[in-house]
TIKE-691379 format. One record per residue (C-alpha): residue number from 1; residue in one letter; x, y, z. Coordinates in nm, 3 decimals. Layout:
+-----+-----+---------+---------+---------+
:   n : res :       x :       y :       z :
+-----+-----+---------+---------+---------+
: NUM :   A :       X :       Y :       Z :
...
+-----+-----+---------+---------+---------+
REM end
This chain:
+-----+-----+---------+---------+---------+
:   n : res :       x :       y :       z :
+-----+-----+---------+---------+---------+
:   1 :   M :   6.693 :  10.358 :  19.189 :
:   2 :   T :   7.054 :  10.436 :  19.274 :
:   3 :   E :   7.283 :  10.672 :  19.092 :
:   4 :   N :   7.507 :  10.389 :  18.982 :
:   5 :   S :   7.219 :  10.194 :  18.827 :
:   6 :   S :   7.105 :  10.513 :  18.653 :
:   7 :   F :   7.445 :  10.549 :  18.489 :
:   8 :   G :   7.425 :  10.184 :  18.385 :
:   9 :   F :   7.098 :  10.232 :  18.193 :
:  10 :   S :   7.231 :  10.550 :  18.037 :
:  11 :   D :   7.541 :  10.375 :  17.905 :
:  12 :   L :   7.331 :  10.088 :  17.775 :
:  13 :   A :   7.099 :  10.329 :  17.588 :
:  14 :   K :   7.395 :  10.503 :  17.427 :
:  15 :   Q :   7.541 :  10.173 :  17.310 :
:  16 :   A :   7.207 :  10.063 :  17.167 :
:  17 :   S :   7.178 :  10.385 :  16.967 :
:  18 :   L :   7.511 :  10.330 :  16.796 :
:  19 :   Q :   7.499 :  10.197 :  16.437 :
:  20 :   P :   7.728 :   9.906 :  16.352 :
:  21 :   M :   8.027 :  10.005 :  16.138 :
:  22 :   E :   8.147 :   9.778 :  15.860 :
:  23 :   A :   8.514 :   9.708 :  15.821 :
:  24 :   L :   8.669 :   9.590 :  15.497 :
:  25 :   L :   8.880 :   9.281 :  15.548 :
:  26 :   E :   9.152 :   9.176 :  15.307 :
:  27 :   K :   9.049 :   8.871 :  15.107 :
:  28 :   K :   9.325 :   8.653 :  14.978 :
:  29 :   H :   9.284 :   8.571 :  14.610 :
:  30 :   P :   9.418 :   8.237 :  14.494 :
:  31 :   H :   9.562 :   8.400 :  14.180 :
:  32 :   K :   9.922 :   8.296 :  14.115 :
:  33 :   A :  10.103 :   8.503 :  13.857 :
:  34 :   L :  10.228 :   8.303 :  13.561 :
:  35 :   Y :  10.538 :   8.384 :  13.364 :
:  36 :   I :  10.445 :   8.292 :  13.008 :
:  37 :   G :  10.700 :   8.264 :  12.729 :
:  38 :   V :  10.610 :   8.274 :  12.359 :
:  39 :   P :  10.906 :   8.193 :  12.129 :
:  40 :   K :  10.918 :   8.258 :  11.755 :
:  41 :   E :  10.823 :   7.954 :  11.547 :
:  42 :   I :  11.111 :   7.825 :  11.334 :
:  43 :   T :  10.994 :   7.488 :  11.199 :
:  44 :   L :  10.817 :   7.388 :  10.876 :
:  45 :   Q :  10.767 :   7.750 :  10.770 :
:  46 :   E :  10.524 :   7.793 :  11.057 :
:  47 :   H :  10.379 :   8.145 :  11.048 :
:  48 :   R :  10.122 :   8.123 :  11.330 :
:  49 :   I :  10.165 :   8.244 :  11.687 :
:  50 :   A :   9.985 :   8.102 :  11.989 :
:  51 :   L :   9.892 :   8.433 :  12.156 :
:  52 :   T :   9.771 :   8.755 :  11.994 :
:  53 :   P :   9.829 :   9.106 :  12.140 :
:  54 :   S :   9.469 :   9.127 :  12.267 :
:  55 :   S :   9.514 :   8.799 :  12.454 :
:  56 :   V :   9.844 :   8.918 :  12.597 :
:  57 :   Q :   9.672 :   9.231 :  12.730 :
:  58 :   L :   9.404 :   9.018 :  12.897 :
:  59 :   L :   9.667 :   8.795 :  13.061 :
:  60 :   V :   9.875 :   9.091 :  13.180 :
:  61 :   N :   9.569 :   9.272 :  13.317 :
:  62 :   N :   9.501 :   8.963 :  13.527 :
:  63 :   G :   9.842 :   8.982 :  13.693 :
:  64 :   N :  10.046 :   8.757 :  13.466 :
:  65 :   E :  10.371 :   8.837 :  13.287 :
:  66 :   V :  10.421 :   8.753 :  12.920 :
:  67 :   W :  10.757 :   8.731 :  12.743 :
:  68 :   I :  10.749 :   8.743 :  12.363 :
:  69 :   E :  11.052 :   8.672 :  12.146 :
:  70 :   T :  11.118 :   8.956 :  11.906 :
:  71 :   N :  10.943 :   8.916 :  11.568 :
:  72 :   A :  10.745 :   8.616 :  11.696 :
:  73 :   G :  10.428 :   8.756 :  11.541 :
:  74 :   K :  10.586 :   8.915 :  11.234 :
:  75 :   D :  10.455 :   8.663 :  10.979 :
:  76 :   A :  10.102 :   8.694 :  11.120 :
:  77 :   K :  10.137 :   9.073 :  11.096 :
:  78 :   F :  10.156 :   9.131 :  11.473 :
:  79 :   T :  10.437 :   9.375 :  11.554 :
:  80 :   D :  10.663 :   9.387 :  11.860 :
:  81 :   K :  10.513 :   9.730 :  11.935 :
:  82 :   E :  10.161 :   9.582 :  11.951 :
:  83 :   F :  10.278 :   9.318 :  12.197 :
:  84 :   S :  10.475 :   9.574 :  12.398 :
:  85 :   D :  10.175 :   9.810 :  12.415 :
:  86 :   A :   9.969 :   9.514 :  12.538 :
:  87 :   G :  10.210 :   9.475 :  12.830 :
:  88 :   A :  10.445 :   9.203 :  12.706 :
:  89 :   K :  10.819 :   9.199 :  12.759 :
:  90 :   I :  11.004 :   9.169 :  12.426 :
:  91 :   C :  11.299 :   8.928 :  12.450 :
:  92 :   Y :  11.591 :   8.948 :  12.209 :
:  93 :   N :  11.760 :   8.636 :  12.345 :
:  94 :   R :  11.573 :   8.324 :  12.231 :
:  95 :   E :  11.689 :   8.113 :  12.524 :
:  96 :   E :  11.557 :   8.371 :  12.771 :
:  97 :   V :  11.196 :   8.304 :  12.664 :
:  98 :   F :  11.233 :   7.941 :  12.771 :
:  99 :   K :  11.306 :   8.046 :  13.129 :
: 100 :   A :  10.937 :   8.129 :  13.175 :
: 101 :   D :  10.711 :   7.906 :  13.387 :
: 102 :   V :  10.485 :   7.827 :  13.091 :
: 103 :   I :  10.608 :   7.792 :  12.733 :
: 104 :   V :  10.337 :   7.837 :  12.470 :
: 105 :   K :  10.414 :   7.731 :  12.111 :
: 106 :   V :  10.233 :   7.622 :  11.798 :
: 107 :   E :  10.477 :   7.355 :  11.678 :
: 108 :   P :  10.642 :   7.110 :  11.920 :
: 109 :   P :  10.982 :   7.232 :  12.044 :
: 110 :   T :  11.293 :   7.148 :  11.844 :
: 111 :   L :  11.567 :   6.932 :  11.998 :
: 112 :   E :  11.761 :   7.247 :  12.088 :
: 113 :   E :  11.454 :   7.402 :  12.250 :
: 114 :   V :  11.386 :   7.083 :  12.448 :
: 115 :   N :  11.729 :   7.120 :  12.613 :
: 116 :   W :  11.627 :   7.468 :  12.734 :
: 117 :   L :  11.328 :   7.332 :  12.928 :
: 118 :   D :  11.381 :   7.295 :  13.302 :
: 119 :   A :  11.203 :   7.060 :  13.542 :
: 120 :   E :  10.848 :   7.149 :  13.644 :
: 121 :   K :  10.799 :   7.382 :  13.344 :
: 122 :   L :  10.470 :   7.359 :  13.158 :
: 123 :   L :  10.483 :   7.323 :  12.780 :
: 124 :   I :  10.167 :   7.391 :  12.577 :
: 125 :   S :  10.202 :   7.316 :  12.206 :
: 126 :   A :  10.088 :   7.076 :  11.937 :
: 127 :   L :  10.188 :   6.715 :  12.001 :
: 128 :   Q :  10.179 :   6.586 :  11.640 :
: 129 :   H :  10.146 :   6.228 :  11.759 :
: 130 :   G :  10.240 :   6.056 :  11.434 :
: 131 :   A :  10.560 :   6.254 :  11.376 :
: 132 :   K :  10.728 :   6.194 :  11.713 :
: 133 :   S :  11.016 :   5.948 :  11.753 :
: 134 :   E :  11.103 :   5.745 :  12.063 :
: 135 :   S :  11.427 :   5.938 :  12.119 :
: 136 :   Y :  11.245 :   6.272 :  12.098 :
: 137 :   V :  10.981 :   6.173 :  12.353 :
: 138 :   R :  11.237 :   6.021 :  12.590 :
: 139 :   N :  11.439 :   6.342 :  12.568 :
: 140 :   L :  11.128 :   6.541 :  12.666 :
: 141 :   M :  11.063 :   6.303 :  12.955 :
: 142 :   S :  11.420 :   6.339 :  13.080 :
: 143 :   R :  11.361 :   6.711 :  13.132 :
: 144 :   K :  11.097 :   6.627 :  13.400 :
: 145 :   I :  10.852 :   6.876 :  13.253 :
: 146 :   N :  10.474 :   6.885 :  13.217 :
: 147 :   A :  10.345 :   6.891 :  12.860 :
: 148 :   I :  10.000 :   6.948 :  12.708 :
: 149 :   G :   9.920 :   6.873 :  12.344 :
: 150 :   F :   9.660 :   7.137 :  12.260 :
: 151 :   E :   9.499 :   6.930 :  11.983 :
: 152 :   Y :   9.383 :   6.686 :  12.254 :
: 153 :   L :   9.229 :   6.950 :  12.480 :
: 154 :   K :   8.856 :   6.907 :  12.531 :
: 155 :   D :   8.588 :   7.155 :  12.634 :
: 156 :   E :   8.297 :   7.103 :  12.872 :
: 157 :   S :   8.089 :   6.941 :  12.597 :
: 158 :   G :   8.358 :   6.685 :  12.516 :
: 159 :   L :   8.461 :   6.844 :  12.185 :
: 160 :   Y :   8.815 :   6.939 :  12.080 :
: 161 :   P :   8.797 :   7.320 :  12.046 :
: 162 :   I :   9.133 :   7.381 :  11.878 :
: 163 :   V :   9.094 :   7.089 :  11.637 :
: 164 :   R :   8.741 :   7.205 :  11.557 :
: 165 :   S :   8.840 :   7.568 :  11.500 :
: 166 :   L :   9.148 :   7.491 :  11.290 :
: 167 :   S :   8.956 :   7.227 :  11.095 :
: 168 :   E :   8.692 :   7.483 :  11.003 :
: 169 :   I :   8.966 :   7.714 :  10.876 :
: 170 :   A :   9.141 :   7.427 :  10.692 :
: 171 :   G :   8.822 :   7.322 :  10.512 :
: 172 :   I :   8.744 :   7.672 :  10.385 :
: 173 :   T :   9.110 :   7.739 :  10.297 :
: 174 :   A :   9.132 :   7.411 :  10.102 :
: 175 :   I :   8.866 :   7.531 :   9.859 :
: 176 :   S :   9.043 :   7.865 :   9.811 :
: 177 :   I :   9.369 :   7.683 :   9.737 :
: 178 :   A :   9.196 :   7.439 :   9.500 :
: 179 :   S :   9.044 :   7.733 :   9.314 :
: 180 :   E :   9.388 :   7.885 :   9.266 :
: 181 :   L :   9.546 :   7.554 :   9.158 :
: 182 :   L :   9.280 :   7.502 :   8.891 :
: 183 :   S :   9.374 :   7.832 :   8.729 :
: 184 :   M :   9.617 :   7.851 :   8.439 :
: 185 :   N :   9.860 :   8.064 :   8.640 :
: 186 :   S :   9.921 :   7.769 :   8.874 :
: 187 :   G :   9.957 :   7.512 :   8.598 :
: 188 :   G :   9.598 :   7.394 :   8.624 :
: 189 :   K :   9.346 :   7.331 :   8.352 :
: 190 :   G :   9.235 :   7.695 :   8.348 :
: 191 :   E :   8.893 :   7.638 :   8.499 :
: 192 :   M :   8.701 :   7.839 :   8.755 :
: 193 :   L :   8.601 :   7.649 :   9.067 :
: 194 :   G :   8.223 :   7.654 :   9.085 :
: 195 :   G :   7.968 :   7.696 :   8.812 :
: 196 :   V :   7.785 :   7.953 :   8.603 :
: 197 :   A :   7.479 :   7.925 :   8.379 :
: 198 :   G :   7.534 :   7.701 :   8.079 :
: 199 :   I :   7.868 :   7.556 :   8.200 :
: 200 :   P :   7.895 :   7.228 :   8.394 :
: 201 :   P :   8.009 :   7.295 :   8.754 :
: 202 :   T :   8.338 :   7.179 :   8.902 :
: 203 :   E :   8.316 :   6.828 :   9.051 :
: 204 :   I :   8.475 :   6.801 :   9.395 :
: 205 :   V :   8.523 :   6.474 :   9.585 :
: 206 :   I :   8.581 :   6.500 :   9.960 :
: 207 :   L :   8.714 :   6.200 :  10.152 :
: 208 :   G :   8.610 :   6.248 :  10.513 :
: 209 :   A :   8.290 :   6.386 :  10.665 :
: 210 :   G :   8.448 :   6.543 :  10.972 :
: 211 :   T :   8.479 :   6.914 :  11.040 :
: 212 :   V :   8.730 :   6.975 :  10.758 :
: 213 :   G :   8.510 :   6.791 :  10.511 :
: 214 :   E :   8.198 :   6.970 :  10.629 :
: 215 :   F :   8.343 :   7.320 :  10.590 :
: 216 :   A :   8.513 :   7.232 :  10.261 :
: 217 :   A :   8.177 :   7.110 :  10.132 :
: 218 :   K :   8.003 :   7.426 :  10.256 :
: 219 :   A :   8.260 :   7.652 :  10.087 :
: 220 :   A :   8.248 :   7.451 :   9.761 :
: 221 :   L :   7.869 :   7.451 :   9.749 :
: 222 :   G :   7.874 :   7.825 :   9.808 :
: 223 :   K :   8.078 :   7.862 :   9.490 :
: 224 :   G :   7.835 :   7.648 :   9.293 :
: 225 :   A :   8.044 :   7.331 :   9.267 :
: 226 :   T :   7.908 :   6.976 :   9.266 :
: 227 :   V :   8.021 :   6.799 :   9.585 :
: 228 :   K :   8.047 :   6.430 :   9.669 :
: 229 :   V :   8.145 :   6.326 :  10.021 :
: 230 :   F :   8.272 :   5.981 :  10.122 :
: 231 :   D :   8.334 :   5.844 :  10.469 :
: 232 :   H :   8.354 :   5.515 :  10.660 :
: 233 :   S :   8.091 :   5.637 :  10.908 :
: 234 :   L :   7.723 :   5.664 :  10.820 :
: 235 :   A :   7.669 :   5.872 :  11.135 :
: 236 :   R :   7.924 :   6.133 :  11.023 :
: 237 :   L :   7.770 :   6.148 :  10.676 :
: 238 :   R :   7.424 :   6.199 :  10.825 :
: 239 :   R :   7.556 :   6.471 :  11.058 :
: 240 :   L :   7.722 :   6.647 :  10.765 :
: 241 :   Q :   7.394 :   6.643 :  10.571 :
: 242 :   N :   7.210 :   6.792 :  10.867 :
: 243 :   N :   7.473 :   7.061 :  10.929 :
: 244 :   L :   7.481 :   7.167 :  10.564 :
: 245 :   G :   7.103 :   7.198 :  10.565 :
: 246 :   R :   7.073 :   7.072 :  10.210 :
: 247 :   D :   7.095 :   6.750 :  10.013 :
: 248 :   V :   7.443 :   6.660 :   9.892 :
: 249 :   F :   7.579 :   6.337 :   9.744 :
: 250 :   T :   7.714 :   6.120 :  10.026 :
: 251 :   S :   7.834 :   5.761 :  10.026 :
: 252 :   L :   8.015 :   5.509 :  10.235 :
: 253 :   I :   8.352 :   5.421 :  10.087 :
: 254 :   H :   8.261 :   5.151 :   9.833 :
: 255 :   P :   8.544 :   5.086 :   9.582 :
: 256 :   K :   8.332 :   5.100 :   9.263 :
: 257 :   I :   8.137 :   5.412 :   9.363 :
: 258 :   L :   8.453 :   5.585 :   9.482 :
: 259 :   Q :   8.644 :   5.495 :   9.166 :
: 260 :   K :   8.377 :   5.644 :   8.941 :
: 261 :   A :   8.371 :   5.967 :   9.145 :
: 262 :   I :   8.751 :   6.004 :   9.156 :
: 263 :   V :   8.795 :   5.948 :   8.781 :
: 264 :   N :   8.542 :   6.222 :   8.701 :
: 265 :   A :   8.657 :   6.468 :   8.970 :
: 266 :   D :   8.828 :   6.799 :   8.907 :
: 267 :   V :   8.936 :   6.830 :   9.272 :
: 268 :   C :   8.989 :   6.559 :   9.537 :
: 269 :   I :   9.033 :   6.655 :   9.901 :
: 270 :   G :   9.158 :   6.401 :  10.155 :
: 271 :   C :   9.069 :   6.478 :  10.516 :
: 272 :   I :   9.024 :   6.142 :  10.690 :
: 273 :   R :   9.202 :   6.130 :  11.024 :
: 274 :   S :   9.305 :   5.841 :  11.244 :
: 275 :   E :   9.262 :   5.841 :  11.620 :
: 276 :   E :   9.610 :   5.693 :  11.650 :
: 277 :   G :   9.888 :   5.621 :  11.406 :
: 278 :   R :   9.876 :   5.665 :  11.030 :
: 279 :   S :   9.574 :   5.777 :  10.832 :
: 280 :   P :   9.434 :   5.505 :  10.603 :
: 281 :   V :   9.534 :   5.505 :  10.235 :
: 282 :   I :   9.203 :   5.527 :  10.049 :
: 283 :   V :   9.308 :   5.612 :   9.691 :
: 284 :   S :   9.568 :   5.395 :   9.518 :
: 285 :   E :   9.831 :   5.523 :   9.275 :
: 286 :   E :   9.658 :   5.332 :   8.997 :
: 287 :   L :   9.334 :   5.520 :   9.061 :
: 288 :   V :   9.517 :   5.855 :   9.072 :
: 289 :   S :   9.666 :   5.777 :   8.730 :
: 290 :   Q :   9.311 :   5.746 :   8.590 :
: 291 :   M :   9.211 :   6.101 :   8.693 :
: 292 :   K :   9.166 :   6.378 :   8.438 :
: 293 :   P :   9.494 :   6.555 :   8.347 :
: 294 :   N :   9.571 :   6.868 :   8.553 :
: 295 :   S :   9.312 :   6.781 :   8.815 :
: 296 :   V :   9.395 :   6.870 :   9.174 :
: 297 :   I :   9.458 :   6.662 :   9.488 :
: 298 :   L :   9.473 :   6.829 :   9.829 :
: 299 :   D :   9.581 :   6.583 :  10.097 :
: 300 :   I :   9.505 :   6.758 :  10.423 :
: 301 :   S :   9.570 :   6.432 :  10.611 :
: 302 :   I :   9.936 :   6.440 :  10.504 :
: 303 :   D :  10.046 :   6.513 :  10.863 :
: 304 :   Q :   9.932 :   6.156 :  10.940 :
: 305 :   G :  10.076 :   6.009 :  10.622 :
: 306 :   G :   9.801 :   6.100 :  10.375 :
: 307 :   V :   9.503 :   5.921 :  10.220 :
: 308 :   F :   9.639 :   5.919 :   9.863 :
: 309 :   E :   9.912 :   5.668 :   9.784 :
: 310 :   T :  10.088 :   5.928 :   9.567 :
: 311 :   S :  10.105 :   6.194 :   9.840 :
: 312 :   E :  10.445 :   6.330 :   9.945 :
: 313 :   L :  10.510 :   6.593 :  10.212 :
: 314 :   T :  10.547 :   6.946 :  10.070 :
: 315 :   T :  10.606 :   7.291 :  10.220 :
: 316 :   H :  10.465 :   7.641 :  10.176 :
: 317 :   A :  10.777 :   7.732 :   9.976 :
: 318 :   N :  10.719 :   7.444 :   9.731 :
: 319 :   P :  10.358 :   7.339 :   9.799 :
: 320 :   T :  10.283 :   7.134 :   9.488 :
: 321 :   F :  10.422 :   6.864 :   9.261 :
: 322 :   K :  10.284 :   6.671 :   8.965 :
: 323 :   K :  10.251 :   6.296 :   8.946 :
: 324 :   H :  10.062 :   6.119 :   8.665 :
: 325 :   D :   9.987 :   6.472 :   8.542 :
: 326 :   I :   9.785 :   6.543 :   8.859 :
: 327 :   I :   9.866 :   6.847 :   9.074 :
: 328 :   H :   9.930 :   6.742 :   9.438 :
: 329 :   Y :   9.915 :   6.985 :   9.730 :
: 330 :   C :  10.041 :   6.815 :  10.050 :
: 331 :   V :  10.131 :   7.088 :  10.300 :
: 332 :   P :  10.075 :   6.961 :  10.658 :
: 333 :   N :  10.001 :   7.295 :  10.828 :
: 334 :   I :   9.756 :   7.431 :  10.574 :
: 335 :   T :   9.608 :   7.680 :  10.821 :
: 336 :   S :   9.943 :   7.858 :  10.832 :
: 337 :   T :   9.847 :   7.991 :  10.489 :
: 338 :   V :   9.600 :   8.214 :  10.673 :
: 339 :   C :   9.825 :   8.249 :  10.976 :
: 340 :   R :   9.661 :   8.559 :  11.126 :
: 341 :   T :   9.315 :   8.400 :  11.133 :
: 342 :   A :   9.459 :   8.074 :  11.266 :
: 343 :   S :   9.650 :   8.262 :  11.538 :
: 344 :   Y :   9.326 :   8.416 :  11.664 :
: 345 :   A :   9.169 :   8.069 :  11.669 :
: 346 :   L :   9.454 :   7.926 :  11.877 :
: 347 :   S :   9.465 :   8.224 :  12.110 :
: 348 :   N :   9.090 :   8.208 :  12.176 :
: 349 :   V :   9.132 :   7.864 :  12.333 :
: 350 :   I :   9.475 :   7.890 :  12.494 :
: 351 :   T :   9.416 :   8.225 :  12.670 :
: 352 :   P :   9.120 :   8.110 :  12.887 :
: 353 :   L :   9.321 :   7.797 :  12.973 :
: 354 :   L :   9.614 :   8.007 :  13.097 :
: 355 :   L :   9.381 :   8.229 :  13.301 :
: 356 :   R :   9.227 :   7.924 :  13.467 :
: 357 :   I :   9.570 :   7.779 :  13.547 :
: 358 :   S :   9.681 :   8.110 :  13.703 :
: 359 :   E :   9.372 :   8.115 :  13.925 :
: 360 :   A :   9.440 :   7.765 :  14.062 :
: 361 :   N :   9.655 :   7.703 :  14.368 :
: 362 :   S :   9.877 :   7.462 :  14.174 :
: 363 :   L :   9.897 :   7.278 :  13.843 :
: 364 :   P :   9.826 :   6.935 :  13.999 :
: 365 :   E :   9.514 :   7.073 :  14.168 :
: 366 :   F :   9.401 :   7.233 :  13.844 :
: 367 :   L :   9.448 :   6.912 :  13.645 :
: 368 :   F :   9.275 :   6.707 :  13.914 :
: 369 :   N :   8.967 :   6.929 :  13.894 :
: 370 :   N :   8.958 :   6.960 :  13.511 :
: 371 :   P :   8.934 :   6.623 :  13.333 :
: 372 :   E :   8.888 :   6.789 :  12.993 :
: 373 :   V :   9.235 :   6.943 :  13.028 :
: 374 :   R :   9.385 :   6.619 :  13.162 :
: 375 :   N :   9.297 :   6.464 :  12.827 :
: 376 :   G :   9.563 :   6.684 :  12.664 :
: 377 :   V :   9.846 :   6.601 :  12.907 :
: 378 :   Y :  10.099 :   6.361 :  12.758 :
: 379 :   I :  10.390 :   6.416 :  12.998 :
: 380 :   Y :  10.349 :   6.484 :  13.371 :
: 381 :   K :  10.660 :   6.547 :  13.579 :
: 382 :   G :  10.863 :   6.347 :  13.332 :
: 383 :   N :  10.619 :   6.054 :  13.316 :
: 384 :   L :  10.459 :   5.964 :  12.983 :
: 385 :   T :  10.081 :   5.964 :  13.033 :
: 386 :   N :   9.950 :   5.929 :  12.675 :
: 387 :   K :   9.875 :   5.560 :  12.623 :
: 388 :   H :   9.853 :   5.585 :  12.243 :
: 389 :   L :  10.196 :   5.747 :  12.222 :
: 390 :   G :  10.336 :   5.489 :  12.465 :
: 391 :   K :  10.193 :   5.201 :  12.265 :
: 392 :   R :  10.330 :   5.329 :  11.934 :
: 393 :   L :  10.677 :   5.401 :  12.068 :
: 394 :   S :  10.695 :   5.108 :  12.315 :
: 395 :   I :  10.745 :   5.344 :  12.611 :
: 396 :   Y :  10.588 :   5.255 :  12.945 :
: 397 :   N :  10.312 :   5.503 :  13.028 :
: 398 :   K :  10.154 :   5.584 :  13.361 :
: 399 :   D :   9.794 :   5.670 :  13.443 :
: 400 :   L :   9.770 :   6.046 :  13.501 :
: 401 :   D :   9.468 :   6.010 :  13.730 :
: 402 :   L :   9.667 :   5.782 :  13.961 :
: 403 :   L :   9.968 :   6.016 :  13.960 :
: 404 :   L :   9.748 :   6.312 :  14.057 :
: 405 :   A :   9.562 :   6.113 :  14.323 :
: 406 :   A :   9.892 :   6.006 :  14.473 :
: 407 :   H :  10.018 :   6.369 :  14.466 :
: 408 :   V :  10.324 :   6.256 :  14.271 :
+-----+-----+---------+---------+---------+
REM end
């Protein structure tokens, strides 16, 4: 064996004895920082805020930037210091907040706020389908923005998480408000909502067996009241029975049965909603006039027109009026009464959505891959994509799926 070949084996042995060394390679993360603006709500005595300080901290920790208008959370008892400590930038110029990439609100933007929205911005807020005019929607479209109505957002199971959560709060809150309105201090008949031994319980009629009706019934039963629930759908009534876990009076809406229940009721709660357009009027003015004096009507469906013929829109400043000696409470944003709780409910749904958007390469790609979020989009790059809104306002709407597929 030659010397050269000997050196060759030696080198080979040395190389074989070496352990492989790992090297860390940089991995590109698809995360794209979002600039999120949260303005102060100024309409209809709205006290809620769409993001809480804890949610802001989560968004900032994931590389996003959040701009909060000063005092935006004041009514919900969230201070500027809490938001600042969570990593938010406090803005003292209202218009500055609307320069963010994503604008997150509770109420739809006012006409002045719409004019501050630039093309390609993303607006996340309530849509309030029934309250929008043709000129308002066309003005939004002219800004060439993208807009999501959060009440139409779905989750993986096909449910509407924000509607569900706020409806639960609205149902429980309705019973608390009814209890207060029955008291003498509020001009009521001076009765306690519920029942105690030897005294007939309060009779409550609930129109609508959806989530609001279910949680209103649960809260009323917990206080010892007698509850009667009416709905057009037998399936919803059956589901309500199952969810309550106890027998409760339920009935389809038959005029004679409903009339007897309304006349004897101490409290009537209207919570029937329409998929599009106005809610149906179930209780006529004549029937309201037959109710017991100083009884209470809470029309939670007032944001869609109301289910009582006597209902008129009221505000938190002046929440009630009397007609035919019946106390009417017709505030559209009832959950704003418990604005801090409602703010947490909104934030719990909106925050994960914002995180998912920031992790996508682009908004079109995100929407293409998330049909449950597409359901909430009503304007895409200036095109109206909500067919119900288009039909009601006679505005031509385009299919969002086709726009995304065509990369428009």
